[in-house]
N, C-alpha and C positions, 0 to 999 in steps of 0.2 A: 556741533552736541546733533544726539539722535532724536528724531521725529519717532515720539512713541503713537500707534496708532491704537485705540482702545475700544472694541468693541462689543456691545451686548448682542443676544440674540434676538430675531427680528420678530416683534410680535406680528401674530396673525390678522390680518385685517377681515376678521369675521367675527368681531363681538368687543366690546368695551374693554380698558385693561382694568385689573381690579388687584386687589393687594397681593395676593400670590404674585402676579407680574412683577409688582412695583421691589419685593425685596431685590431683585436682578438689575434694574434701572438706577435704585437708588444706593446699590453697593458699588457700581460704576460709576454713577457720579461722584461720590466721592472718592474713590478712588482718582479719577482725574481732574478734579479739583487738589485733592491732596498732591498730585505729583507736578502740580503747574504752582502751589503754593512753594514748593523744594527747589521750585528752578527750572526744570524739564518741561520740556516742547511735547507737551500733549496733547491730541486731540481724540474728541469722543464722535464717533459713528455710526451710524444706525440707521433703519428703514423698514418698511412695512412690505410683511409679507404676503402676496396678492397673491398666489397661486392654487390650482388646486383645487379637487369637487368640493371641501365643502361652501365654498366662496362661488363656486358655479351651482351650487342646488340652491342656497339661501337669496343668491341674486335672484333665479330664477322665480324663488317661492315670494320675494318682494315684487314682482312685475319689472326691474332695472336692468339693464347691463350690467353685467359685471366692474366695468369700467366707474362707473357710477356709484355699483356699490362699495367699492375699494377707499375712492374718492369721501364717502361720507368717513367710514373710521379712518382716515389717515387723518382728516381735521379733527376728529372727536380724541384718536392718540397722541396728536401732539398738544392740544389743549390740555388734555390732563397730565402729560409728562413739565409742561411748562409751570402746572400750577403747582406742579410737586418740587418745584426748582429741578427740576433734570434738564442738564442745557446740553443740547449734541450742537456738535461744529457744522454736523451735514446730517439732513434726516432724508432719505430716499426712498425709492420704491422699487420692487424688482420687478414691477410691469414697466420698466420703464427702458430707453436708449439706450443707455449706461451696458444695462444689466444683460438685454438681447446683445450684445457689443462681445460680451467677457462669457456668457453661457457660449457663442458661437465660437470664441477663440478655443476655450478651455477643449470644448467639445472637439475642432477639430485635430488638436492637439493629440485627445486620447486614440480620433480613430488612425492619425499618422505613424502611431505609435504600436498598432496593433490592437491595442486595449477595448474595442469594443467588439463584441460577439453579437451573430444575429442567431434567435433562437425561436420556435415555434412554440409559445403557450396555449395552455387551453384557460377559457376567459368565459366567467358567466356575460349572456348579451339578452337582451331585452327586445323581441321579435316587435313589439307594439311601438315601442321608441323608434327602433331601428339604430342602437346603439351598441358598443361595450359598456360595462359597466363596472366602473372602477369602485374600488373598493366602499365610502360611504352609498355610492349609489343601490348597493346592497344592504336588506336587512332580513335577520332571520333568528333561528334558535342556533345557540353557540355549541357547537357537536362536542366541546368538553365538559361542561356545566349544565345544559340542558336551558340556559337563562332565556327567555325570548326576547325579540326585539333588539337583537346587538347587530353592530357594523359587520360589515365584509372583512374586516384586516385583524380588530381585536374585540376580546369580550370586557365590558365594562364591569362587569359584576366577580370574572375569574380571574380576567388578565391573559387568559390565554390568546395567544395570537394563532393565524390560520389564514388559507385562503378564501376567498368569495367562493369559491367551487365547494368549497366542507361545510356551507352552512345546511344546517337542517330545513326546509320548508323555507327557503330562499322566494324574497319577490323584490323586483324594482319599486325602488324609494319614487320611482315619478309616477306610474299608476298603477303600480300596488300587484301586479301579475308576475307567476312565476316566471323565474329568465329560463334560457338555454344555456346549451355550452357549445362556444367556438372557438376555432384554432386562431390564431393571431401570430407574427412574426413581430418581436420586439428586440430590443437591443438591450446590451448588457454589459456593463462597465466590469473589464475583468478584477477585480479587487483581491482576489485570489490569487494572483502573481506578483504584490507587492506586501504578502506576508514578513520578510526579513527588513526590510526597509521600516514598514510600521514596528515592530517589535522593539526594533532599536531607538526607536524615534522615544515613543511610549515609554521605554526604561530608564528615560532622562527625565531625571528629579526636579530638573527646572522648567522642564517642559509638561509634566502631569503629575499630582499627588498620589506618592509611590501607594496608596491604597487602592486607588482608584484604576492605577496599569495592574495593580494586582485582578480585580474583577472584570479587566479586558480578557487576561486571559484564556478564558471557558472559550472566547469566540474561536482562540487558534487553534484550541486542544480538538475541537472538531473542524477545525480548518474555515478559512473564512469563505462568505460565500458572495459570488457575483451579483452584482447589483444591476436590480430592473432601472435603465434611467428613461426608458419610454413608455409614453399612454398612446391608446388611440382615440381618436377624434371622435365627436366634437368635446373639447376640453379649453379651458382658460390655465392658457399657458403659452410657450414659446413655440413653433413651428420647428422641427428639428430639421437641418440642412440638409436636403437630398433627398428628403423621406416624402410619402403620401400620407397625410392623412395623420403624420406622427407626432407629438408633443412630448418635451422634455419634461419629465418628472421631475414636480416641484422640488425634491432635495437635490437636483444637481444644479439647478438656480438661485435657490434658497441663497446658501451661503456664499455664492459669488454676487450676492448683494453686498456683502463686505466690500468687496472691490470695488463696486459700481460706486456706492458711498464714497470712495475714498476719489472717484475718479468727478463726482461731483462737486467735492469739498475743494477739489483742485483748481475746476472749472469759477466754484464762486469767490473762492480769495486769489486768481492767478498763480496758484504758488505748485501748479502741474496739468499739466494740458493733457495727460495721459494716466492711469494709476500704475500703469507698468513700470512709471518713472519710481514710484514706491512700493510696489509688489514686484518688480522681478527679481529675479532668485538669485543672481548675481550684485543685488542693490545695495549698498552699506548707506549707514546712517537712519535705516529704518528699521522697527522694532513694532512688533504686532504683538498685540495681543487680548483673546477672548476672554469674555465670560460668561459664562452659562450655564445650565439647569444640569443637574446630574443625568434627568430624564432624556437628553440628548447629547448625551457623553459619545456614545458610539459614532455618531455623523460625523462632530468633531474630531475624534480622536483619531479614525480609522477610515471613514471615506474623503471625507473634506481636504487631509492631507495628502491622501493617494492621489487625489485630482491635481493638487496644488505641485505635487511632485512632476507629474507627467508633465502638467502643462509649461514646466519650467518658470514657476511663479516662487513666491516666499513662503516658508514654513512658517507659522506664527513660534513664535517663540517660547508660548506660555499660556497654556487652556487654566483658566480661574473657575473652579466647579464649586457651585453652592450648593444647599439641600432645600427641599420643598418646603412652603410654609402652611404649618398646622393652625389649629384652630381649639383650642381646650383640649390639646394631645389626640384632636383627629383630620383626617383629610378634609380638607373645602369641600364642599356639599352646597348646592343649590337648594337641595330640600332642607337643608336643616338652618338656612337663610345667612353660611359663612362666604359664599363666591361674591363676596363684597365688592363692586365697582367703586373703581378710582374716586368718580365722582360725588357717588353717595356720600362719602368718605369725605371727602371739599366740602360736602354742603353744610356738615356738621362741625368737624374738627379743623385745627390747624395741622397744615402737613408737618411740622417742623417736631409735631409730637412720633408720627410715625418715623420721619426719617433718624430720631434721636433714639428712638425704642428698636428699631431695626440696628442700628450700629453698634448698641450695646448688647446685642444677642449675637450677633454676626461674628466666627471663630474664621481660623483659616481653611477650614476645613469642610466636607461635604454635609454635613450634619443638618437635620432639619429644625428650623426655628421655628417655637409655638408661639401664638399670638392669643394669649388670655388674658379678658378685659380687666380682670383683676391685678396681672402682672403689670401691666401696659400702664394702667392708671398708677400704681406705685410708683412705676419705673419713670414715668412724667413727673411725677408732681412730688419726690424723695428727693430726685438728682437731677431733673432739667429745672425745675420750678422751684423747690426749696432751698436746694444747693446751691445751684448757680445763678439763676436767676434772683434769690436770695441777696447774693453776695454783693451784687453790682445794684441792688436798687438800695439795699440798705447802706450801702458806701455812698454813692452816689447821693442822696438825694439829703444826708447831713450836709456834704459839701456844698450841694447849692444850695442849700435851706439857710443856714446860718452862717458857713464859712465864705461865701462872696464866689462861689464856684472857684477857688484857686487853692491849687495844689500846694503842699509845703516843698522847698527846695529838699533833695534830696542827700540824705545822710551818707556819710563815708560806710564803704559795703561792706567795711567788718563792724559798724557801731551801730546797735541797738537791733531788737526782736523784727521789726518792721524787715531791713536790711538783709537780716538772716532769712525771715520768710521767704522774700522775693527770690534771693540768689539760690535754696534750696529748689521751687519751685520751675525755677529755668533750668536745675542740673536735672529735673526730674522731666524736660519737657523731652530729652532725647530718647526718655522710654517709649515714649507717644510716638514721636516719629515710628522709632524703630517695630512698635506694633503695626501701626499702618504699611510699612512698607511690606512684612509677610501678611498682610491682608486679614492680621487679627483686630478688627474693629473693636471684639467687645473688651479684650486688654487694653488697649488703646484708652477708650471711653471710661474704664476704672479708676486710671490713673489720672486724665483728669478731672476727674470727681472727687478722686482723693487732693488732688492739690486745690481744687475750691475750699474743699472741706476743712482743710489745714490754714486757710484765708479765713472763714469765719472761727475757726476755733481761738482764731488770734483775735479778732473782733472781742468775742464773747469775754477773753482774759483782759482785754486792754480798756475793753466800755471804752472807747471816745466820744460815746454821746453823753457820757456822765462827767466828762471832763470839759465840756465845751465853756463853760463859764470861768471855770476855775483856771484851764490852761487848753485855751482855744488853740496854741500854736502844737502842742502835744496832741490833743484829736486830730488836727489838721495830718501833723506829720502820719501818726497811724492810719487814717482814713487815706491818705493818699499812698502808703503802700499797700493796703488792701488793694486800691483799684490797680496798682500794678499787677494783682494776681489776676485781676478780672481783665485785662484787659493780655494779657497771659491765656487766657482759660477762653478769650473771645477768638483767640488767633488759630489756638490747637481746634478747637471746634470750627473754623469758619467752614471746611470742607462737608460736617453733616450738618450743621444748621446755617446756610450763611445769612439769611435774609436776620436771623437773630445776630449774627456777629456783626452784621452790618450798623443794627440799632445799637449794639453797644459800641462800635467803635464812635459811631457819630456821637455818642452818648457821653463819652470819655472825652471828644473833641481832639482824637487824634488819627492819624492814617490808619489803613489795614494794617496789622502786623502778618507775616507770611511766614512760613518753614522755615525759609532761606533765611530771615532776619532772624528768627529764634535761634537757631544754628549757631552764629556769632555773637546772640546778647549777651549783655552783661548786665548787671542794676546801675542805674535804673534804665528800665522799658520806655518808660511815658516822657514826653518833654515837658518838662515841670512848667515852663511858662507859660504855656499855653491853658487857656480858663477849659474848663470842661462845658458840655453843651447843657439839654433840660432832660437831665432823668427822668423815667418813667420805667415802670414792668414790662421788660422785653417781653414776658410771654404772660399769659393767665392761667391759672390752676385748673387740673382738669376734674370737673365736678362728675360724680357718679351718672346723673341723668341724664348729661349730654352721650353717654354710649348707651345709654338703653334700647335695647333693640336693635342696635346697629349691626352686630353680630348675632342676629339669630335670635331664637326663644330664650337659648340658653345661655346668651348671653347678656340678656336682659336681666334672667336670674341673679347672674353674678353681681349685677351691680346697683341692686337695689332690696330694701330689706325682706327678708322670706323665710320660711320656716324653718329651722335646724337641718342641713344637710348631713348625709352620713359622715361627711369629712369632718364637719364642726364639730358633729357629734362623738367623733375619735379622739379630735381636740381635747374635747372635754372629761372622756373619758381618761385620756392621757393626765390631765391635771391632776384628777382624782388620784391616780395612781402614783403620780408626785407626792401628793400629802403622806397615802398612806405606808410610803414606801420612807419619806422623812419622818414620820410618827414612830417608825419602828428603827429608827438609823440606817438606812439604805439609803441608795444613790440613784433613785429613778426606776423609767420603765425597763432595765435591762432586767430587772428581778421584781417584775411589778408583783402586787397582793390583788388578785381575782376576787371583785362582790365586798360585801361588805359596806356600813354606813360609817364616815368619819363625821367629827364634831367640826362647828365651824372654827372654830380656835385653832383645830388643826390644821384645816384649810390656808386660814390665815397666816400663819409660822411661814407658808411659801413667800420669798420674795419672787416675784417676776418683773423682769426688766427686757425694755428693748435694747438688743445689741445690734452690730452692725458686723460683718464679716468680713474683717481686711484680707486676709490668707486664708487660700485651704491648699492643701496637700497630702497626697497618699501615703500610707503609712507601710514601709515595708515589711513584707510578711505580713501582713494584717490586710486580706482583700476588704473587709469590711469596712475597717476603720477612716480615716478622716482625721488630720489634725489640723485645728481652726483657732488663728487668732480672731477674738470677736472684742470689739471698742461696747464695753457697757459703760462708757463714762464716766471709766475712774479716773482717767489720766496717763493710762497703759492698757491694752489689751488684755485679754484674760486668754490662756491658750486652753482649748476645750475639744478632748477627742468624741468622735462623735462615731456612733457606729451605721453610717449613711452611704457608703461610697459604692455601696450594690444599687443605690438608686438616683444618684447628684453625682456630676461632673466635678470636682473641685473648682473648675475655672466660671461654670455656671452658677455657684455660690458667692463670688467673690462682690461685696457688694450690696449684697441682701441684706435686708432690716428681718432681724429673725426676735420671736421671744425667746431670752434668756431665765434658767431658774437661779439666782445669782447667789442664795444662799446654804447652798449644799456644800458639806465640807469637803476637800479637794482628796481624788482617790490619782492613784497609779493605777495607768493603763499601756502597757507594750513601752515601758520607759516613759510616758508622758505624763508627767501631773495634769491631771483636769479639772478645772475648775468651773464646776457649773453643767447645765444638761439643756438641751436646745428642746424646745415643746415642739411636738410635731403629732398629728393623727393621720388616721389608715395603719395599715398592714403593707408589708412586702414593697412591693413597684408602685402599690398607690401611694406609700408613705406621702406625707405632706408637711412640709414645715410650717408653722402658723405663722401668719404673715400682720404683724402688729400695725402695719399702716407706715404711710411716712413720718413717722416720729421720729425726735432728736435720740442717740446713743445713751442710757440711763433712763430713760421714761420709765414711769412706773405704768405696769400694764396692773388694770383692775378688771 
């Protein structure tokens, strides 16, 4: 069996872990737990990224040595990761003996291959401090947009990159005085000599998402630029062998931290004395997977593989690239209060909420993930608490309360609605596994929620609590079959919310259920001779006040009573238009009647119901139309055609609760018999589906 080495990008030891960082670490942790549950030999490796100018600056400001500065952040980072249930097999530092060993190793091979070139470059130099000034030691006015107080490498306002020498009215960040220009010899890695190797690599779909490979083509069209891998001292980093007062640039030694962490793991476990036993180019039995954000794609898809190739080391087989976290549709921002530290979240909320929410929204591609307080609370309460948690609690509490903690003997697999329910749930577990394998967590969670929902519907129909006195064994049988589904759901969700899954295994009185076991499972899953444990709610409902102010002022407004917002006003207008259309025999806002008043009696004719979107797909040759199936609590879902394809991706809608105008006459749209309409507010790209909250399908909206 191959050993799978999985890594996340190294967090910078210059500040706290925040919610944006956690997208990647939670995503990777889930993946590694899933791989292990399937029976794979997988380890999760990471390290603190510790070198470079910002750390040197901030350590100086704090009045401590850089080594003490990074040690403080290393402790904080690892504490936050532990509390979010992110479990590394080894966690190192780029300022370690192992990292120095392999940085030197790689550099010497680049030199031997003739891939290092010496060039004179002009740099900013501070005569007062007597030093060359790296990018972040210089601030001034952006040469592109003229924004003041920008760093020497990139403008935070317009995003333009440039050299420190191009800044207008540049000044040294240490003394505030204008620098001069001086020449210095630097060392360059000749990346331009590896274009064909890199083109062949990024075109492999198993290595990189094809869309991302297309984005990288721009660098080849204008020719790959050689990389300056050196910095002048003083500099917090590793000295370059054979050079005087020259240090490795952080982007040479930072990814080498993956190799150093491997050696650290090997030493700690006794499984490898040298990382090259696993990273050697000719080594068999090792697979390497990097999980990264799209902002560092260039480094990992071009620069890093070229260094590994020249150094005779193994090329990662796959880059898994995710998007950024946005909050309320906007980039995270300190000024808006949306750059939330992990510890700030942990002081107020359960980490399982965030792990579940991220998994519910992470697809297999590099699209951004949005954290809306309203959507966050709805998703957590509707699916994790009301659907999954409720299934476990309502089942086990009755079994423990009046049925003596005993499960019923299993019925024949072909006999009874409960056995059929469990068998169908087991059959669907393959869909969950396939979704996790392709990193489509969103699809996996959707299927798990549907499995739990089917068991809740089964209980609603069977109503075993009503039969306890008249036929206790029938009640026991139905509750035991529902407990089977709860057990399966716990196993399927264990990589996502491990602590909650462990709670449920304990309450069921059963061993942990792995994906490897599920693959060969048949009804019954539970050892029916074992008594259940002590049932209790596995997680509390998330109340609005718990999130108030957590994500800035905007988030606070989103979760507390407030004046009518523009979106709410638009939704109200949409409801009025529905009423007018209904009065005139129309079918809704597609042909709205503007203005005018209506009678309360007319509005009362509209039946608004909670619906849950079960499936969503695009309609061929109809760019604006989506074909939806929506559960409106009627036994079988309705088909509804909605003109919202320009705003919502189909996969983003599945599982969402919506408001359905339920008593419109059916109409034919592009060959689809549409029975109902979704209530929405806003216009164009600002269109928003009205959210009824975590209510069961069919509930009346008043």
